[in-house]
C-alpha positions as semicolon CSV with decimal commas, in nm:
position;residue;x (nm);y (nm);z (nm)
1;M;2,750;-1,730;-0,442
2;D;2,434;-1,673;-0,287
3;A;2,519;-1,452;-0,043
4;G;2,625;-1,228;-0,307
5;T;2,320;-1,247;-0,537
6;D;2,104;-1,180;-0,206
7;S;2,287;-0,887;-0,111
8;N;2,251;-0,787;-0,495
9;E;1,896;-0,855;-0,486
10;R;1,835;-0,637;-0,141
11;K;2,027;-0,357;-0,307
12;E;1,816;-0,347;-0,604
13;Q;1,460;-0,380;-0,377
14;A;1,616;-0,090;-0,180
15;V;1,665;0,126;-0,501
16;A;1,340;0,062;-0,606
17;G;1,164;0,172;-0,330
18;A;1,381;0,438;-0,311
19;G;1,224;0,495;-0,661
20;K;0,900;0,478;-0,555
21;D;0,925;0,674;-0,266
22;R;1,032;1,006;-0,479
23;M;0,749;0,907;-0,749
24;A;0,531;0,916;-0,465
25;G;0,673;1,244;-0,348
26;A;0,671;1,399;-0,714
27;L;0,303;1,268;-0,766
28;E;0,202;1,434;-0,414
29;L;0,394;1,772;-0,485
30;V;0,184;1,782;-0,836
31;M;-0,127;1,701;-0,741
32;W;-0,051;1,930;-0,435
33;S;0,043;2,251;-0,655
34;V;-0,292;2,134;-0,917
35;S;-0,521;2,153;-0,654
36;L;-0,380;2,438;-0,470
37;V;-0,382;2,642;-0,815
38;G;-0,717;2,488;-0,911
39;L;-0,914;2,508;-0,610
40;L;-0,792;2,891;-0,605
41;F;-0,930;2,925;-1,010
42;V;-1,237;2,758;-0,853
43;T;-1,321;2,946;-0,573
44;I;-1,248;3,306;-0,728
45;G;-1,338;3,225;-1,094
46;S;-1,686;3,058;-1,023
47;S;-1,792;3,333;-0,753
48;Y;-1,728;3,624;-0,997
49;T;-1,838;3,511;-1,325
50;E;-2,215;3,637;-1,290
51;L;-2,047;3,972;-1,215
52;A;-1,823;3,936;-1,495
53;T;-2,033;3,837;-1,760
54;N;-2,328;4,103;-1,658
55;V;-2,066;4,362;-1,666
56;I;-1,928;4,241;-1,989
57;L;-2,233;4,103;-2,190
58;G;-2,520;4,310;-1,959
59;P;-2,824;4,158;-1,935
60;R;-2,894;3,966;-2,280
61;F;-2,725;3,645;-2,137
62;P;-2,901;3,566;-1,810
63;H;-2,722;3,233;-1,722
64;S;-2,394;3,305;-1,893
65;G;-2,240;3,341;-1,538
66;T;-2,365;2,983;-1,383
67;L;-2,240;2,876;-1,710
68;L;-1,910;2,979;-1,630
69;A;-1,887;2,889;-1,305
70;Y;-1,952;2,525;-1,405
71;Y;-1,643;2,546;-1,657
72;C;-1,438;2,638;-1,399
73;I;-1,537;2,349;-1,206
74;Y;-1,454;2,170;-1,537
75;V;-1,115;2,288;-1,602
76;F;-1,036;2,214;-1,198
77;L;-1,128;1,844;-1,296
78;M;-0,977;1,802;-1,601
79;A;-0,651;1,937;-1,462
80;V;-0,661;1,714;-1,188
81;N;-0,715;1,423;-1,452
82;G;-0,438;1,516;-1,665
83;A;-0,171;1,512;-1,405
84;L;-0,287;1,178;-1,279
85;E;-0,250;1,055;-1,625
86;S;0,032;1,166;-1,703
87;F;0,182;1,022;-1,385
88;V;0,028;0,720;-1,474
89;H;0,168;0,703;-1,858
90;A;0,504;0,837;-1,727
91;V;0,574;0,513;-1,448
92;A;0,374;0,253;-1,593
93;S;0,499;-0,007;-1,810
94;H;0,460;-0,051;-2,153
95;G;0,233;-0,356;-2,122
96;Y;0,036;-0,201;-1,917
97;I;-0,003;0,122;-2,102
98;V;-0,095;-0,116;-2,437
99;K;-0,415;-0,257;-2,196
100;L;-0,493;0,103;-2,087
101;A;-0,509;0,188;-2,450
102;W;-0,737;-0,141;-2,543
103;Q;-0,966;-0,018;-2,223
104;M;-1,002;0,363;-2,336
105;T;-1,092;0,209;-2,692
106;L;-1,375;0,007;-2,577
107;A;-1,495;0,247;-2,306
108;S;-1,515;0,489;-2,646
109;G;-1,656;0,267;-2,883
110;I;-1,947;0,172;-2,583
111;F;-1,978;0,586;-2,512
112;A;-2,025;0,650;-2,927
113;A;-2,265;0,360;-2,960
114;A;-2,487;0,452;-2,629
115;S;-2,455;0,811;-2,765
116;T;-2,632;0,728;-3,091
117;L;-2,896;0,487;-2,933
118;A;-2,963;0,804;-2,712
119;L;-3,054;1,015;-3,019
């Protein structure tokens, strides 16, 4: 009886290991894709924003190109964050998601209090 149970446990572990490998491969593919598109966007976007804003807006807004270049970097970072966060929510257990929700609520409260005090 123990041999059959041991065999079933080994099969379950092999299936779980294969699932983890498949999830790791999916995460790698998603992060590679997000990074490729995001870095292309950052490279082209931040290089030509100054020219584009000068052509479109003229000299009225001299620093708008710099701000838009920083926004390109911000969008890339938010895309990476979103991809990682969605992966965590897809593979994590319910208990871990609840724990993360409480931690994020606490962090938001601390941030709100700190920003109120900073004013």
